[in-house]
N, C-alpha and C positions, 0 to 999 in steps of 0.2 A: 844918122850918122854915127849911131853906137849900137852895140849889142844890147839888146833887151827883150823883155817878155812881150809877145804879141798876142791879141785877140782878134778875131773877126767874127762877129756874130750877127745874125739876120733876125729881125722883129717884125711883128704885125704889127698893123696899125693903132691898134691898143696896147701895145708895148710888151707884149708876150713873146719871150724868146723861142722862136722857132729852129733854128739851128745855130750851132757852133763850127764854125768851118776851121778855125785855127786858133790854137791854144799852146804856145809853145814858146820858149827861148829862142829868138832867132839873130843870125849875124846880119850887120848891117848890109844893105845892098837892095836891090830892086826884085821884086817878086810878082809873079801872075798867079791867079787862083781863078779856077773855072770851077762855076757853081752849077751842078747838077741836082735837077730837081727829082731825079730817080730815087734818091735815097731818103727824099723829104716828102710828105703828102702835103704839098702847098698849092693851092686853088691860084687861078690868076688872081692879080690885084696889085696894091701898093704895099711894099714892103721897106723897111729902112736897115741899112747895115752899118755897124759900128766898129771901125778900127782904132784899137788902141794899141799903142805902142811906148813904153816908158811914159813920158810925160806928156805925149801927143796923145790926141782923140779926135775923132771926127765921127759925125753921122752923115750921112746921105740917104736920100730916097733912091728906091728903084723899083720899076714897073715890070712884073713878071706877067708876060702871056704865054699861053699854051696854043 
């Protein structure tokens, strides 16, 4: 609901950061981001992504299949 610095990062199952998709100040609103594995050497498996915006932070699980 307010402008803030936003980060969206992807981690492997042991907690290593494998990608930073967003790291910038953004205006309030709704955004979509398409994650392409072309730029990253990721194998199929379980990964976690963390979205942080101001005081808000949420981590979710995702499954990557090739």
